[in-house]
N, C-alpha and C positions, 0 to 999 in steps of 0.2 A: 946426509942431508942434500934435499933435492932445490936445485935454484931454478926458478921459472926464468927461461930464457926468452920468451916471446915479446914481441915489439911492444904490445900494449901493456904489459906489466912493467916496462921500463919507466920507472917515473922521473929518472932523470932526465929524459929526453922531453918528458912534458912539462916538467917543472911547475907542479902545482897549477895546471890549467893552461899555463901559457907555453905554445909549442916552441917558441923561440928563447925561451928563458929570460935573460936579463936583457937580451937584444930586441923585445919586441916593441919597445918604444921607437927602436930606429926606424922600424917600418912606417910607424905613424908619422914620424918627422918627415921621411922621404916621400910620403903620400902628401903632406900639407907643401912641401917645397915644389913638387910636381904640379900640383893645381894652381900655386902661386905663379908659376912659369909659364903656364898655358894662359891664364888671365892677364899677365902682364903682356904676352905675345899679341893677344887679341887687341890688347888697348894701344900697343906701338903699331899695329897695322892701322887700326882706326885713325890714329894721329897722322898718320903719313898719307893716309887717301885725302884727309883733310886738308892737309896744308899744300897738297898737289892742286887740289880744287880752288884753293885761295890763290895761289899762282897763276891758275889760268883766268880767274875773275880780275885780277890785277892787268893781266894781259889784253884782257877785252877792253878794260878802262883805257889802257894806252892807245889801242886801236880806235875806240870811240872817240877817243880826244885828238886823234891824229898825228900822235908822235911817232907812230910806226905805220908803215904801209900794209896793204893787205897781203901782199906777197911774204912780208916779214913775220906777220901775224900769224898766217898758216905754217910757215916753217917753224917757227916757235912752239906753236901748239902741237904740232905733230911731234917734235921731240920731247915736249912735256907729258903727252899722251902714253908713251913708250916707257915712262919711268913709273 
């Protein structure tokens, strides 16, 4: 009796059309987790920039109201711009 030992004839590897067998769903879950992490990363970056702009606006208001001097305003603005 002859056995076919070629790669394509091995149906155990392909498992009825799914190359990964019972683990094919894990690739889908990993893909969903990756896309979710990327989206949440962009949201976090957007919030951080928005918060920094809010702080600079508050600093401008304090300067306009005379609560801080021009030197203090420029110093604080320079520090906030670095973050």
